[in-house]
Each structure stands twice: as C-alpha cells, then as structure tokens.
MIFI-973568 format. One record per residue (C-alpha): residue number from 1; residue in three letters; chain; x, y, z. Coordinates in steps of 0.2 Angstrom, whole numbers, plus 5000, padded with zeros to 4 digits. Layout:
<atoms>
num,residuo,cadena,X,Y,Z
NUM,ALA,A,X,Y,Z
...
</atoms>
This chain:
<atoms>
num,residuo,cadena,X,Y,Z
1,MET,A,5000,5000,5000
2,ASN,A,5007,5017,4995
3,VAL,A,4999,5030,5007
4,ALA,A,5001,5049,5003
5,VAL,A,4998,5060,5018
6,SER,A,4995,5079,5016
7,GLU,A,4999,5091,5029
8,ILE,A,4981,5092,5037
9,GLY,A,4973,5076,5029
10,HIS,A,4981,5063,5040
11,ASP,A,4971,5047,5038
12,ARG,A,4981,5034,5047
13,LEU,A,4981,5022,5033
14,ARG,A,4994,5008,5034
15,PRO,A,4996,4990,5030
16,ILE,A,4994,4979,5045
17,GLY,A,5011,4971,5048
18,LEU,A,5017,4958,5060
19,ARG,A,5025,4966,5076
20,TRP,A,5024,4967,5095
21,ARG,A,5008,4977,5097
22,GLY,A,4997,4967,5107
23,MET,A,4987,4951,5107
24,PRO,A,4973,4956,5094
25,MET,A,4986,4956,5080
26,ALA,A,4993,4939,5084
27,LEU,A,4976,4931,5084
28,ASP,A,4969,4939,5068
29,LEU,A,4966,4922,5059
30,ARG,A,4958,4924,5042
31,ASN,A,4960,4906,5034
32,PRO,A,4955,4892,5046
33,SER,A,4961,4878,5036
34,ARG,A,4978,4886,5033
35,ALA,A,4978,4891,5051
36,TRP,A,4976,4872,5056
37,LEU,A,4991,4868,5045
38,VAL,A,5002,4881,5052
39,ILE,A,4998,4876,5070
40,SER,A,5001,4857,5066
41,LEU,A,5018,4860,5058
42,VAL,A,5024,4873,5071
43,GLY,A,5019,4862,5085
44,MET,A,5029,4848,5079
45,LEU,A,5045,4858,5075
46,LEU,A,5045,4871,5089
47,ILE,A,5037,4862,5104
48,GLY,A,5035,4874,5119
49,MET,A,5037,4890,5109
50,VAL,A,5023,4902,5108
51,ALA,A,5027,4917,5099
52,ALA,A,5032,4909,5083
53,PRO,A,5016,4900,5079
54,ALA,A,5006,4916,5084
55,ALA,A,5017,4926,5072
56,LEU,A,5015,4914,5058
57,LEU,A,4996,4914,5060
58,ALA,A,4995,4933,5059
59,ALA,A,5006,4933,5043
60,ASP,A,4995,4920,5035
61,ALA,A,4979,4930,5039
62,GLU,A,4987,4946,5032
63,ALA,A,4992,4937,5016
64,THR,A,4974,4929,5013
65,GLY,A,4964,4945,5016
66,THR,A,4949,4934,5022
67,GLU,A,4939,4937,5037
68,PRO,A,4942,4927,5053
69,THR,A,4929,4915,5060
70,GLU,A,4925,4913,5078
71,ALA,A,4929,4895,5077
72,ALA,A,4946,4898,5070
73,ALA,A,4950,4911,5083
74,GLU,A,4944,4899,5097
75,THR,A,4954,4885,5090
76,ALA,A,4970,4896,5089
77,GLU,A,4968,4901,5107
78,ALA,A,4966,4883,5112
79,GLU,A,4981,4877,5102
80,VAL,A,4993,4891,5104
81,ALA,A,4994,4899,5121
82,ALA,A,4995,4917,5117
83,PRO,A,5007,4928,5127
84,ASP,A,4999,4941,5138
85,ARG,A,4996,4958,5130
86,SER,A,5009,4967,5142
87,VAL,A,5022,4954,5137
88,LEU,A,5020,4957,5119
89,ALA,A,5019,4976,5120
90,PRO,A,5036,4983,5117
91,ASP,A,5046,4995,5128
92,ILE,A,5048,5012,5120
93,PHE,A,5062,5024,5123
94,LEU,A,5063,5042,5117
95,VAL,A,5080,5049,5119
96,MET,A,5078,5068,5114
97,ILE,A,5094,5078,5115
98,ASP,A,5093,5097,5116
99,ASP,A,5098,5109,5101
100,HIS,A,5108,5097,5090
101,GLY,A,5107,5102,5071
102,TYR,A,5107,5090,5056
103,ILE,A,5124,5087,5048
104,ALA,A,5124,5075,5034
105,ASP,A,5141,5067,5038
106,GLU,A,5136,5065,5056
107,ARG,A,5153,5071,5061
108,VAL,A,5148,5074,5079
109,LEU,A,5137,5059,5082
110,ARG,A,5150,5047,5075
111,ARG,A,5162,5051,5089
112,LEU,A,5149,5043,5101
113,PRO,A,5152,5024,5101
114,THR,A,5136,5018,5107
115,VAL,A,5125,5030,5097
116,THR,A,5135,5026,5082
117,GLU,A,5134,5007,5084
118,LYS,A,5115,5007,5089
119,PHE,A,5108,5021,5079
120,LEU,A,5120,5027,5065
121,ASP,A,5125,5010,5060
122,GLY,A,5112,4999,5067
123,GLY,A,5096,5010,5065
124,LEU,A,5086,5018,5052
125,ARG,A,5091,5036,5049
126,PHE,A,5077,5048,5043
127,ASN,A,5085,5062,5032
128,GLN,A,5069,5072,5029
129,ILE,A,5060,5074,5045
130,TYR,A,5057,5093,5050
131,ASP,A,5052,5102,5066
132,GLU,A,5037,5113,5063
133,THR,A,5043,5126,5075
134,PRO,A,5062,5126,5078
135,LEU,A,5062,5131,5096
136,CYS,A,5063,5120,5112
137,CYS,A,5045,5122,5120
138,PRO,A,5035,5122,5104
139,ALA,A,5044,5107,5098
140,ARG,A,5043,5098,5114
141,ALA,A,5024,5101,5116
142,THR,A,5022,5094,5098
143,VAL,A,5032,5078,5103
144,LEU,A,5020,5076,5118
145,SER,A,5004,5080,5109
146,GLY,A,5006,5076,5091
147,GLN,A,4998,5093,5087
148,HIS,A,5003,5108,5076
149,THR,A,5011,5123,5086
150,LEU,A,4995,5134,5083
151,HIS,A,4984,5120,5089
152,HIS,A,4993,5116,5106
153,GLY,A,4997,5134,5108
154,VAL,A,5014,5133,5115
155,THR,A,5022,5146,5103
156,SER,A,5037,5152,5113
157,ASN,A,5049,5146,5128
158,GLN,A,5039,5158,5139
159,GLY,A,5023,5149,5137
160,PRO,A,5009,5147,5138
161,ASP,A,5010,5130,5146
162,LEU,A,5005,5114,5137
163,ASP,A,4989,5106,5142
164,THR,A,4995,5090,5148
165,ALA,A,4978,5082,5151
166,VAL,A,4980,5071,5136
167,THR,A,4997,5067,5129
168,ILE,A,5007,5052,5123
169,ALA,A,5010,5048,5142
170,THR,A,4991,5047,5146
171,ALA,A,4988,5037,5130
172,LEU,A,5001,5024,5134
173,ASP,A,4997,5024,5153
174,ASP,A,4979,5020,5148
175,VAL,A,4985,5004,5140
176,GLY,A,4996,4998,5154
177,TYR,A,5013,5006,5151
178,HIS,A,5024,5011,5165
179,THR,A,5029,5029,5160
180,ILE,A,5045,5038,5165
181,HIS,A,5051,5056,5162
182,ALA,A,5068,5061,5166
183,GLY,A,5076,5078,5161
184,LYS,A,5069,5094,5153
185,PHE,A,5051,5095,5151
186,MET,A,5048,5113,5146
187,THR,A,5057,5129,5148
188,SER,A,5049,5141,5161
189,TYR,A,5036,5127,5164
190,LYS,A,5023,5132,5177
191,GLY,A,5011,5117,5176
192,PRO,A,5010,5102,5187
193,THR,A,5027,5094,5191
194,VAL,A,5020,5077,5190
195,PRO,A,5009,5079,5174
196,PRO,A,4995,5066,5171
197,GLY,A,5000,5050,5164
198,TRP,A,5018,5049,5171
199,ASP,A,5022,5036,5184
200,ARG,A,5040,5042,5188
201,VAL,A,5045,5060,5185
202,LEU,A,5062,5069,5186
203,MET,A,5058,5087,5179
204,ARG,A,5072,5100,5177
205,GLU,A,5068,5116,5186
206,ASN,A,5083,5127,5183
207,PHE,A,5093,5130,5167
208,SER,A,5109,5135,5175
209,GLU,A,5109,5124,5191
210,PRO,A,5106,5106,5193
211,ARG,A,5089,5107,5202
212,PHE,A,5075,5095,5198
213,TYR,A,5058,5091,5204
214,VAL,A,5059,5073,5209
215,GLU,A,5042,5065,5210
216,GLY,A,5036,5083,5213
217,GLU,A,5048,5088,5226
218,LEU,A,5061,5101,5222
219,THR,A,5078,5094,5225
220,SER,A,5096,5102,5222
221,PHE,A,5110,5091,5216
222,ALA,A,5124,5103,5219
223,GLY,A,5141,5098,5212
224,MET,A,5133,5087,5198
225,HIS,A,5131,5090,5180
226,GLN,A,5113,5090,5176
227,ASP,A,5114,5076,5163
228,GLU,A,5123,5065,5176
229,VAL,A,5107,5067,5187
230,VAL,A,5096,5063,5172
231,SER,A,5106,5048,5168
232,ASP,A,5106,5041,5186
233,PHE,A,5088,5043,5188
234,ALA,A,5083,5036,5171
235,ALA,A,5094,5020,5174
236,GLU,A,5088,5018,5192
237,TRP,A,5070,5019,5187
238,LEU,A,5072,5007,5172
239,ARG,A,5080,4994,5184
240,GLU,A,5065,4996,5196
241,ALA,A,5052,4996,5182
242,PRO,A,5041,4980,5183
243,VAL,A,5046,4968,5170
244,ASP,A,5028,4962,5167
245,GLU,A,5023,4979,5161
246,PRO,A,5029,4988,5145
247,VAL,A,5039,5004,5148
248,PHE,A,5038,5021,5140
249,ALA,A,5053,5031,5144
250,HIS,A,5055,5050,5139
251,ILE,A,5073,5054,5142
252,THR,A,5078,5072,5139
253,PRO,A,5096,5077,5143
254,GLY,A,5101,5095,5142
255,ALA,A,5116,5092,5130
256,PRO,A,5122,5100,5119
257,HIS,A,5111,5115,5123
258,ARG,A,5122,5131,5125
259,ALA,A,5127,5136,5142
260,GLN,A,5130,5154,5148
261,CYS,A,5146,5163,5151
262,SER,A,5152,5165,5169
263,GLY,A,5163,5180,5174
264,GLN,A,5159,5191,5160
265,GLY,A,5148,5207,5160
266,LYS,A,5132,5206,5151
267,SER,A,5137,5222,5141
268,VAL,A,5148,5211,5130
269,ARG,A,5136,5208,5115
270,ILE,A,5145,5193,5107
271,ARG,A,5153,5181,5118
272,PRO,A,5158,5165,5110
273,CYS,A,5157,5155,5126
274,ASP,A,5138,5159,5126
275,PHE,A,5136,5147,5111
276,MET,A,5144,5132,5118
277,PRO,A,5137,5119,5131
278,LEU,A,5143,5115,5148
279,VAL,A,5154,5099,5148
280,ILE,A,5158,5087,5163
281,GLU,A,5175,5091,5169
282,SER,A,5181,5073,5165
283,ASP,A,5175,5075,5147
284,VAL,A,5184,5091,5143
285,ASP,A,5197,5088,5129
286,ALA,A,5191,5070,5128
287,GLU,A,5201,5060,5114
288,ALA,A,5185,5054,5106
289,CYS,A,5181,5072,5101
290,ILE,A,5198,5079,5095
291,GLY,A,5200,5084,5077
292,ILE,A,5181,5086,5072
293,PRO,A,5181,5097,5057
294,ARG,A,5172,5114,5060
295,TYR,A,5154,5115,5052
296,LYS,A,5155,5126,5037
297,PRO,A,5141,5123,5025
298,PRO,A,5139,5132,5008
299,ASP,A,5128,5145,5015
300,TYR,A,5139,5149,5031
301,GLU,A,5142,5167,5034
302,LEU,A,5145,5179,5048
303,SER,A,5133,5192,5042
304,PRO,A,5117,5191,5031
305,THR,A,5125,5198,5015
306,LYS,A,5122,5185,5002
307,TYR,A,5110,5171,5005
308,GLY,A,5091,5172,5008
309,SER,A,5084,5187,5017
310,THR,A,5097,5201,5022
311,LYS,A,5085,5212,5031
312,ARG,A,5083,5205,5049
313,GLN,A,5085,5208,5067
314,PHE,A,5102,5202,5074
315,ALA,A,5093,5193,5088
316,PRO,A,5092,5183,5098
317,TRP,A,5110,5182,5095
318,ALA,A,5122,5189,5082
319,MET,A,5135,5177,5075
320,PRO,A,5151,5174,5085
321,PRO,A,5168,5178,5076
322,TRP,A,5171,5161,5069
323,PRO,A,5175,5163,5050
324,LYS,A,5182,5146,5048
325,GLY,A,5166,5138,5053
326,TRP,A,5156,5132,5069
327,PRO,A,5167,5122,5081
328,MET,A,5161,5105,5085
329,GLY,A,5173,5098,5098
330,THR,A,5164,5105,5114
331,ILE,A,5147,5100,5107
332,CYS,A,5154,5082,5105
333,GLU,A,5161,5082,5123
334,SER,A,5145,5087,5130
335,LEU,A,5136,5072,5122
336,LEU,A,5148,5059,5129
337,VAL,A,5138,5058,5145
338,VAL,A,5122,5055,5134
339,ASP,A,5132,5041,5125
340,ARG,A,5136,5033,5142
341,MET,A,5118,5035,5147
342,VAL,A,5111,5026,5131
343,ASP,A,5124,5012,5134
344,GLU,A,5118,5009,5152
345,LEU,A,5100,5010,5148
346,MET,A,5102,4997,5134
347,THR,A,5112,4986,5145
348,ILE,A,5098,4987,5158
349,GLN,A,5085,4984,5144
350,ALA,A,5094,4968,5139
351,ASP,A,5091,4961,5156
352,ARG,A,5073,4965,5155
353,ASP,A,5072,4954,5140
354,ARG,A,5059,4963,5132
355,PRO,A,5057,4970,5114
356,ALA,A,5061,4988,5113
357,TYR,A,5060,5003,5101
358,TRP,A,5073,5017,5103
359,PHE,A,5071,5034,5096
360,PHE,A,5086,5046,5096
361,PHE,A,5083,5063,5090
362,SER,A,5084,5082,5094
363,ASP,A,5070,5093,5100
364,ASN,A,5074,5105,5086
365,GLY,A,5088,5108,5073
366,MET,A,5101,5122,5074
367,SER,A,5108,5134,5061
368,TRP,A,5126,5135,5067
369,GLY,A,5130,5149,5055
370,ARG,A,5119,5145,5040
371,LYS,A,5114,5161,5032
372,ALA,A,5122,5170,5047
373,PHE,A,5109,5163,5060
374,PRO,A,5119,5156,5075
375,LEU,A,5105,5146,5084
376,LYS,A,5087,5141,5081
377,HIS,A,5071,5151,5078
378,ALA,A,5076,5152,5059
379,PRO,A,5071,5143,5044
380,THR,A,5088,5135,5043
381,ALA,A,5085,5126,5060
382,THR,A,5070,5115,5056
383,ARG,A,5079,5099,5049
384,LEU,A,5081,5086,5063
385,PRO,A,5094,5072,5066
386,PHE,A,5082,5057,5069
387,TYR,A,5086,5039,5071
388,VAL,A,5075,5023,5076
389,ALA,A,5081,5006,5081
390,GLY,A,5070,4991,5086
391,PRO,A,5063,4974,5081
392,GLY,A,5061,4973,5063
393,VAL,A,5068,4990,5059
394,ALA,A,5081,4988,5045
395,ALA,A,5097,4998,5046
396,GLY,A,5099,5011,5033
397,ALA,A,5092,5028,5028
398,ASP,A,5075,5034,5023
399,GLU,A,5071,5050,5012
400,THR,A,5052,5051,5016
401,LEU,A,5046,5068,5020
402,LEU,A,5039,5069,5038
403,SER,A,5035,5081,5051
404,ASN,A,5038,5080,5070
405,ILE,A,5019,5081,5072
406,ASP,A,5020,5063,5066
407,LEU,A,5031,5056,5080
408,ALA,A,5017,5055,5094
409,PRO,A,5005,5045,5082
410,THR,A,5019,5033,5078
411,ILE,A,5023,5030,5096
412,THR,A,5005,5026,5101
413,ALA,A,5003,5015,5085
414,ILE,A,5018,5005,5091
415,ALA,A,5009,5003,5108
416,GLY,A,4993,4997,5099
417,THR,A,4983,5013,5103
418,GLU,A,4980,5030,5097
419,LEU,A,4982,5048,5102
420,GLU,A,4965,5056,5097
421,ILE,A,4970,5074,5099
422,ALA,A,4985,5072,5087
423,ASP,A,4986,5081,5070
424,GLY,A,5000,5070,5064
425,ALA,A,5000,5053,5055
426,SER,A,5009,5037,5060
427,PHE,A,5025,5033,5050
428,LEU,A,5025,5015,5058
429,PRO,A,5025,5007,5040
430,LEU,A,5042,5014,5037
431,LEU,A,5048,5005,5053
432,ASP,A,5040,4989,5046
433,GLY,A,5049,4991,5030
434,GLU,A,5033,4994,5021
435,GLU,A,5029,5006,5007
436,PHE,A,5023,5023,5014
437,ALA,A,5023,5039,5004
438,GLY,A,5024,5051,5018
439,ARG,A,5019,5069,5017
440,ALA,A,5015,5079,5001
441,GLU,A,5019,5095,5011
442,VAL,A,5025,5100,5028
443,LEU,A,5020,5116,5037
444,GLU,A,5034,5126,5046
445,THR,A,5031,5141,5057
446,MET,A,5039,5152,5070
447,PRO,A,5025,5163,5077
448,GLY,A,5028,5180,5085
449,SER,A,5027,5182,5103
450,LYS,A,5027,5196,5116
451,GLY,A,5044,5203,5118
452,ARG,A,5051,5193,5104
453,ALA,A,5069,5196,5099
454,TYR,A,5067,5187,5082
455,ASP,A,5058,5189,5066
456,PRO,A,5043,5178,5064
457,TRP,A,5040,5168,5049
458,SER,A,5030,5153,5041
459,GLY,A,5034,5141,5027
460,LEU,A,5028,5127,5016
461,ARG,A,5039,5113,5011
462,THR,A,5036,5100,4998
463,PRO,A,5049,5087,4992
464,GLU,A,5053,5098,4977
465,TRP,A,5051,5116,4984
466,ARG,A,5052,5127,4999
467,TYR,A,5043,5143,5002
468,ILE,A,5046,5155,5016
469,ARG,A,5036,5170,5021
470,TRP,A,5042,5182,5034
471,ASP,A,5029,5192,5044
472,ASP,A,5037,5208,5037
473,GLY,A,5033,5203,5019
474,ARG,A,5049,5196,5013
475,GLN,A,5048,5180,5003
476,GLU,A,5060,5166,4999
477,LEU,A,5058,5151,4986
478,TYR,A,5070,5137,4984
479,ASP,A,5071,5123,4971
480,LEU,A,5076,5109,4983
481,VAL,A,5079,5097,4968
482,ASN,A,5093,5108,4960
483,ASP,A,5097,5119,4975
484,PRO,A,5096,5108,4991
485,ASP,A,5107,5120,5000
486,GLU,A,5095,5134,4997
487,LEU,A,5107,5146,4990
488,LYS,A,5097,5154,4976
489,ASN,A,5081,5163,4981
490,LEU,A,5069,5161,4966
491,ALA,A,5054,5171,4973
492,ARG,A,5055,5185,4960
493,LYS,A,5057,5173,4946
494,HIS,A,5042,5162,4950
495,ASP,A,5028,5173,4954
496,ASP,A,5014,5160,4950
497,ARG,A,5022,5147,4961
498,VAL,A,5025,5159,4975
499,GLU,A,5007,5164,4974
500,ARG,A,5000,5146,4974
501,MET,A,5011,5142,4989
502,ASP,A,5007,5157,4998
503,GLU,A,4989,5154,4997
504,ARG,A,4991,5136,5002
505,LEU,A,5002,5142,5017
506,ASP,A,4987,5152,5023
507,GLU,A,4976,5137,5022
508,LEU,A,4987,5126,5032
509,LEU,A,4990,5139,5045
510,ALA,A,4971,5142,5047
511,GLN,A,4968,5123,5048
512,SER,A,4983,5120,5060
513,ARG,A,4974,5129,5073
514,GLY,A,4963,5114,5076
</atoms>
C-alpha cells in the first residue's frame, strides 16, 4: 500500500504488519484451514514455543485477506497459548537531546560509540523529518501532543504551558505502560510537576543549576552535571520498572544546549562562550572528540549579506567571530555523558528481556552559521537528526518527507493505541519496511510572541520546493531538487508558484489551529 499524507489530511492508513503490538494482531486468523496447517507444523517443529506460531498465523491472515471466523479464533487460542498483552507490548524509549542540528556526515554523532553502533550504523536514519517550529518548548509540546504549534498553543519558551491532560503519556498509561520522564520537560514550565500519565517524573527546574523536581519535590544536586542526574535517575527507574509491564521512557538530557558565560559582564554583545554547552570536567578535551572538522556549509556566513533574506534583526544572537566555521569539539564532549547513558539504559533493557523501540533525535535543529543565523528560531534550523532502532527496523536511511507532528501517532501506534488529539500521522509502516509515501507537504512556522527578539516567519515545504514568508513581507523560494542548500532565492522569478504556495500556506496555518 502506498499512502500519501497531506499536511492536514492525515488518515492513518497503513498496512497491518506483524510486530509486537498486542494480542489482537497475533490472533487475527483469516483462513481456518491454513491456520490448522500452520499450527500442526509449528507444534511439531517448535514444541513449547509460543510466539512463533502466533506470528505465523498473523502473517497468514494478512496474506489471505479473508475474514476470521469465531471457530478459528477459538481453535487458535486453544492450540497456541497466546502471550499476555503486556508481554507482547514493546518498551519504547525516546532519547531527545537538546539543540543538535542536522549534519549530513554525522561528524559529531559518529564520535559517540554507542550512538554510532546502535543508531547510526544499526538503526534507520530519517533524512527528511522537519520540526514545525524550531524552538525548544513548541517542539517539545508537539512531541508530547502530536499537534501543530498553533493547535497546542505553545508558541514560545515563555509559554503558555502545554495542556497535559491528554498526551502520549496518558495514552500509553491507559493501555498499561509504566511511564518515565527524566530531564527537561519545558522551559519556564509552570504546570504540574507530575503531569497526568507519568508514573515516575524527574523534571528539570533550573537551566543553569542542577535542580529538579523529583516526584514533585524540588531537589538540588549541587556539584553534579545536570545530565549526570538525568542519567542516574533514568537508569535507576528502568531497573525498578516492573518487567511484566511495558515501559515508555521519555529521556531528555540537556546536551548539547548552550550554556551561559560566567565571569563576563552582560554588556559584551557577542561572547563565543555563550554558544557552547557545559561539559563534565572529565570529558573536557576527551580524545573521542579531538579533530572534528568545523561545520561550514555552503551558506555559512558571519553576516546576512548573500544568502536568503538580508534584512533582519540580529537577535536573539548575532554570529560569533568564527569565520572558519562552527566548532564541534565542545558539542561532542557534552554528548559523551548522553552516550554513556544510552549504553547503560540498553544494558539494563537487555536484562529486562523485552522487545524495545529506541528513538534518538533532537528537539529542534540548529543553524550553526547557516545564512548567518547562529542558533534556532530560523528557517535554517528545522531539519532534525532522527534515528530509530528496534525489532524489525532495518538499518539504513530513509528519504520520506515527515514532520515532528508525526512522532506521537507513531509512538502510540507501536503501543497498539491512538492519540486522538494528534494532528500527525503514524509513519510506523516505514519501521516495518513497508511502502509509505509520507507527506506531500510540511508546514513550518515560527510565530511571533510578546517581547520577541526574532523575526517571525512561516513556510511550506514539499519534496521539490520550499517557500518561506516572513511576517514583514519578505519571501523566499527554493528549488530543493537543483538547489538543496537553498542558495538561490527564486521568489522573484516564479511569481505563479509563489502565489500558489502562499495561498496554500494560509490554508494550512488556518487549519493547523485545530
């Protein structure tokens, strides 16, 4: 089945594949006579094994396309002792790092041994998944809700708070998942410190100091790096998690988000140390991170003089004085603690002896000097590094166009349930190795907010074209087939296309409000 998904039209059409989703799939018998044959053969060859006969029966049912009979289902239950739903349901891990941009050659992530082995080499890399709003809180709200930014309403890091009454946590909790959150939830979050649906919660309270709400109680961890705290609690709670219940773990370390300079006056406008993360002392100058080439893509520049729109605010930050490119070594060093954490979690998970899906990605992308934008907020920061590993997920790369609004529906589909409030569509077929056309278009938007220090904009992306409209009227149009680096603005040469995409953008923005 080849399913095309438009930005707003998101029917969850997908072929039903064999996977760990719960008992109903394993008992979907659609040909009684062939089911009897399968049961007999498997019973003789694999006495005492349960999962294999159930899987073969499900595969046979899908191949025939016939309706199951009640007698066949009863016979299957009698002949093949079906595993309990909680045993079949997979554990699901979301490891979401903070502010890491997409780099095609993976020069930073490839210095992390566990991440390289499990995700870069052993997982499925999604090269065309985009963040609807490239900013921490809007992006995190979308991950939890599956909703467009203008639908969930979290349009800046200063709020408003996400309505946590219904999220992927509540959806998975309702079907028996043991849910864990450890790390950053939102910036300037003022909602409940134990939001609905979570069984264990470690929620970061302060950006500059390691203070966390532990099960709702504010606790200081002076002398520790914040990601050491996240790693310790995530590992401890996974060890304590009941093995007869599936786990959903939402692990959100702070690396490689920039830190803040110390010992310098705020009157200094551009301070390079403000653009680098805080590194654990033992990881400073780590051998694994030595010699990483600076990031200097074709549109890298220190001031907006050549590419894209040149009229803009120099905010929230102007470019630091790095003409040779953005340095990557410190970013790598900050992520070594995350790599160790992933290794420890996977070791613990192996002892749990349960199937597990692992998602490794960033909350938003980063510009890192593209078109003279240093950080996020900008159109150059929407592309995400995004990897998935798990049962049946073939290693490789995928070029399907997707949005981060599609993640939450995919997570709930793996768990055998749905998130009814979500605007996105599940891309689970891609994890199964099945055909799935993905999106025909992706909405991107950076709404304005009170006291903003950046230029608001919105955009429309298709596999072939990208249109960007700034709130002050500037327009950009790029031919992604012939100009993937977006070096040549064609807005003035393609009036008809600009007009069509502009109208469609208005439609999507209106519809995205829910």
